[in-house]
Backbone as a ProteinNet text record, in pm:
[ID]
protein_1_A
[PRIMARY]
MEYLLLICTDPDGEDAAPGDPTIEEWGADVDARGVWRHGDRLRPVEAATTVRRRGDRVVLTDGPFAETREQIAGYDVIDCADLDEALAVAAAHPMARAGRIEVRPVWPLGADD
[TERTIARY]
12812.6	12767.2	12691.5	12682.1	12631.8	12467.3	12419.7	12261.6	12198.9	12155.7	12050.3	11904.5	11912.9	11724.1	11681.7	11608.5	11532.5	11405.2	11400.5	11308.6	11181.4	11061.2	10978.9	10824.8	10784	10650	10544.6	10427.5	10319.7	10166.8	10078.8	9965.1	9860.1	9941.7	9862.6	9919.2	10035.4	10106.9	10028.4	10090.4	10061.5	10108.4	10045.7	10136.5	10220.2	10325.7	10400.1	10313.7	10369.6	10321.2	10403.5	10352.7	10405.7	10538.6	10626.9	10755	10853.7	10791.7	10860.7	10972.1	11094	11213.4	11178	11225	11244.2	11332.7	11342	11451	11593.5	11612.3	11708	11767.9	11680	11712.9	11764.6	11677.3	11711.3	11865.4	11896	12015.9	12117.1	12106.7	12199.2	12238	12145.7	12150.2	12209.1	12201.5	12254.7	12409.7	12411	12556.1	12628.4	12591	12629.1	12687.7	12602.6	12644.7	12748.5	12759.8	12872.2	12822.3	12652.6	12601.5	12571.9	12543.1	12515.1	12670.8	12620.1	12732.4	12709.8	12621.9	12554.8	12423	12378.2	12219.7	12167.8	12060.2	12014.5	11875	11788.6	11645.2	11679.4	11586.3	11562.4	11482.9	11512.6	11416.3	11308	11149.2	11057.3	11064.7	10979.6	10972	10974.6	10911.3	10915	11063.4	11146	11281.3	11372.5	11284.4	11369.1	11374	11467.5	11477.5	11524.5	11439.5	11455.2	11583.3	11668	11736.8	11735.9	11732.2	11743.4	11822.8	11901.2	11960.3	11865.4	11861.6	11800.8	11837.8	11955.9	12004.3	12132.2	12135.7	12212.3	12173.8	12025.8	11938.8	11962.1	11983	11938.7	11784.5	11690.1	11568	11572.9	11546.6	11522.9	11345.4	11321.2	11194.8	11163.7	11111	11109.1	11028.1	11062.1	11013.3	11031.1	10980.4	11021.7	11017.6	11057.6	11022	10882.5	10839.9	10717.6	10600.6	10464.3	10366.4	10310	10346.8	10238.5	10272.7	10174.7	10145	10263.6	10329.3	10460.1	10589.7	10658.9	10807.1	10917.1	11014.2	11127.2	11170.2	11198.3	11208.3	11326.9	11433.5	11566.9	11652.1	11728.2	11817.8	11903.2	11943.1	12062.1	12095.8	12242.3	12307.1	12403.7	12337.9	12393.3	12515.6	12568.8	12657.5	12594.5	12578.1	12520.1	12565.9	12578.2	12632	12546.3	12423.4	12312.1	12200.5	12103.6	11979.5	11901.1	11908.8	11793	11850	11971.4	11996.6	11969.5	11972.8	11947.5	11829.3	11735	11566.9	11543	11592.1	11580.3	11605.5	11710.9	11750.1	11631.6	11605.4	11474.3	11369.6	11319.9	11201.5	11200.4	11298.3	11303	11314.9	11337.2	11319.9	11184.7	11149.6	11042	10941.5	11030.9	10926.3	10905.2	10922.4	10861.4	10727.2	10707.8	10563.2	10476.8	10547.1	10481	10498.8	10560.3	10590.5	10621.7	10733.9	10755.8	10939.8	10975.6	11148.2	11161	11253	11268	11419.7	11457.6	11592.5	11664.4	11741.1	11794.9	11967	12009.6	12191	12258.8	12362.3	12445.5	12524	12533.1	12594	12726.9	12806.6	12967.5	13000.3	13024.3	13074.1	13176.2	13163.7	13301.6	13281.7	13176.2	13137.6	13064.9	13067.4	13029.9	12877.3	12790.6	12669	12661
15795.8	15808	15690.1	15654	15561.3	15580.8	15503.7	15488.1	15376.4	15412.5	15301.9	15288.5	15169.4	15116.3	15047.2	15099.1	15045.4	14962.3	14834.8	14765.2	14735.5	14787.4	14785.7	14700.1	14632.3	14571.5	14675.4	14660.1	14718.3	14662	14653.9	14608.2	14628.7	14764.4	14792.2	14738.2	14674.9	14649.6	14563.4	14551.8	14473.2	14345.7	14255.2	14106.3	14150.7	14092.2	14100.4	14100.8	14218.4	14186.9	14103.4	14049.7	14009.3	14079.9	14012.8	14092.5	14149.2	14154.7	14227.9	14117.4	14184.7	14092.1	14012.1	13875.7	13836	13904.8	13903.6	13950	13898.3	13757.8	13733.5	13768.7	13787.7	13884.4	14046.2	14080.1	14230.9	14238.1	14139.3	14133	14114.6	14026.4	13961.9	14110.8	14172.5	14325.2	14408.9	14428.9	14566.4	14508.3	14370.3	14325.9	14345.3	14295.5	14264.1	14447.2	14539.1	14681.6	14741.9	14682.5	14729	14802.4	14828.4	14908	14874.5	14742.2	14703	14671.9	14713.1	14686.3	14567.9	14574.6	14477.7	14479.1	14402.1	14384.1	14239.5	14267.9	14097.4	14160.8	14037.8	14040.4	14049.3	14081.3	14112.9	14021.8	13952	13872.8	13953.8	13884.7	13977.7	14058.9	14171.5	14239.7	14162.8	14069.8	13960.2	13949.8	13938	13929.3	14052.2	14181.1	14286	14336.8	14411.1	14483.7	14619.3	14701.5	14849.9	14885.5	14955.5	14973.2	15135.6	15182	15367.5	15377.3	15482.9	15485.9	15635.6	15626.6	15750.2	15772.3	15881	15881.8	15772.9	15727.4	15612.7	15476.3	15488.2	15368.9	15289.6	15196.5	15134.1	15079.8	15102.2	15068.8	14974.2	14862.6	14756.7	14720.3	14716.7	14699	14580.9	14459	14363.8	14454.1	14403.8	14474.9	14591.2	14655.3	14752.7	14900.1	15015.7	15131.3	15170.8	15175.4	15224.9	15092	15124.2	15017	15058.2	14970.8	14992.8	14879.7	14874.4	14731.7	14728.9	14825	14809.9	14771.1	14730.9	14683.8	14660.1	14725.5	14711.8	14531.5	14487.1	14341.1	14344.7	14433.8	14426.3	14559.4	14535	14664.2	14635.4	14730	14726.3	14851	14824.7	14955.8	14943.5	15075.5	15084.5	15179.1	15200.2	15286.2	15340.7	15467.6	15514.8	15669.9	15700.4	15846.3	15978.6	15930.6	16038.8	15993.8	16091.7	16034.8	15975.8	16030.5	15995.9	15825	15801.2	15652.6	15574.3	15615	15536.9	15491.4	15629	15614	15507	15508.1	15388.9	15251.9	15253.8	15099.3	15056.8	15158.5	15136.9	15085.2	15144.3	15132.3	14986.1	14950.4	14848.8	14677.1	14761.8	14635.7	14574.8	14425	14380.9	14454	14488.6	14509	14679.1	14735.2	14868.7	14840	14734.2	14697.2	14638.3	14558.6	14471.3	14557.7	14597.8	14697.5	14845.2	14902.6	15024.3	15009.6	15109.3	15130.1	15282.5	15306.1	15415.4	15426.8	15550.2	15551.6	15687.4	15665.8	15761.3	15766.8	15903.1	15889.9	15863.4	15795.8	15776.8	15890.2	15936.3	16066.5	16049.8	16009	15943.5	16056	16018.8	16105.8	16198	16320.3	16398.2	16446.4	16403.6	16483.7	16617	16696.7	16833.8	16791.3	16882.3	16885.7	16866.1
12546.6	12717.8	12744.4	12891.8	12909	12987.5	12932.1	12976.7	13072.2	13185.3	13238.5	13221.6	13153.7	13131.5	13254.7	13305.8	13417.3	13356.8	13360.5	13290.7	13349.7	13365.9	13444.3	13399.3	13490.3	13456.9	13435.6	13393.5	13357.5	13350.3	13460.9	13419.8	13295.8	13234.8	13114	12985.5	12986.4	12881.7	12818.1	12623.2	12562.5	12550.3	12463.3	12435.8	12304.5	12260.9	12166.8	12017.1	11926.4	11810.5	11706.7	11595	11496	11481.9	11418.4	11442.1	11521.2	11653.2	11737.9	11820.4	11838.5	11870.9	12037.6	12029.1	12157.7	12241.2	12371.9	12435.2	12393.7	12337.5	12295.3	12179.2	12081.1	11951.4	11969.6	12088.4	12106.2	12157.5	12256.9	12315.9	12225.3	12121	12029.2	11935.4	11927.6	11821.7	11891.5	12046.6	12132.2	12149	12122.7	12154.4	12058.9	11956.4	11804.3	11753	11816.5	11764.3	11851.5	11991.2	12074.7	12153.8	12161.1	12250.9	12392.9	12403.4	12532.2	12614.7	12744.6	12850.7	12965.7	13038.4	13093.7	13136.3	13181.3	13228.4	13259.5	13343.1	13410.8	13433.1	13493.9	13527.9	13684.8	13761.7	13894	13952.6	14066.8	14150.9	14166.9	14225.1	14242.8	14371.8	14378.9	14485.7	14615.4	14648.6	14748	14787.6	14711.7	14756.8	14800.9	14764.7	14806.2	14959.7	14963.2	15122.1	15110.7	15154.8	15178	15296.5	15262.4	15389	15372.8	15482.3	15548.1	15656.7	15670	15786.3	15837.5	15965.2	15998.9	16138.3	16153.9	16285.5	16303	16408.8	16442.6	16393.8	16344	16324.9	16174.3	16147.3	16028.7	16017.5	15926.6	15933.9	15788.5	15822.7	15717.4	15712.5	15558.8	15515.8	15420.5	15461.4	15361.9	15206.2	15116.7	14989.4	14964.2	14844.3	14778.6	14857.3	14855.5	14896.1	14901.8	14778	14751.1	14685.3	14726.1	14722	14581.3	14466.6	14341.7	14273.7	14152.3	14073.4	13999.1	13951	13856.3	13948.9	13899.8	13977.4	13866	13909.1	13806.9	13818.9	13673.4	13671.9	13629.7	13597.8	13525.8	13497.9	13428.7	13394.1	13279.6	13208.6	13114	13130.3	13111.1	13091.1	12935.5	12877.5	12700.6	12700.5	12603.4	12586.6	12443.4	12413.1	12304.3	12273.3	12166.2	12116.1	12175.5	12182.4	12256.6	12314.2	12365.2	12418.9	12282.5	12178.5	12063.1	12031.2	12046.1	11999.9	12151.5	12275.2	12384	12370.8	12321.2	12329.5	12222.1	12124.1	11962.9	12006.6	12109.6	12180	12255.6	12356.5	12461.6	12376.7	12280	12193.2	12131.4	12111.3	12023.9	12167.9	12236.5	12337.4	12381	12387.2	12406.3	12521.8	12661.9	12755.2	12730.8	12607.6	12607.3	12549.2	12500.7	12453	12578.5	12654.1	12742.8	12859.1	12920.4	13033.9	13011.5	13044.1	12993.8	13060.1	12993.1	13002.5	13065.5	13177.1	13200.4	13154.2	13049.7	13027.7	13086.5	13177.7	13254.2	13238.4	13186.3	13161.3	13301.4	13271.9	13395.6	13432.1	13573.8	13591.3	13672.2	13599.4	13719	13819.7	13929.5	14034.1	13983.2	14033.1	14004.5	13846.6	13771.1	13627.7	13662.2	13569	13559	13544.2	13573.9	13528	13365.2
[MASK]
+++++++++++++++++++++++++++++++++++++++++++++++++++++++++++++++++++++++++++++++++++++++++++++++++++++++++++++++++

């Protein structure tokens, strides 16, 4: 099953601890295991545009939808046997300590609940 990892900053995050993998080491590990599908970092929120449609109007707003100190810094899509494996992959990501990672199962269109 595919899972989306939303890689988020967190002002209360911690510095890396001795022995923590670098992002390159984490990426090499999940790629070698055949778990990683794709992912990348994102430009800062200043480069974001939020799009809404209200009636016949398209409303564009510079920046993210919500005002917050945290921001989505990147994403990864992984393919794991189950949620437990996806959570273990996310917990090993360097941003699990420095920020936070939201793990969501991908829900393909047309799939049953």
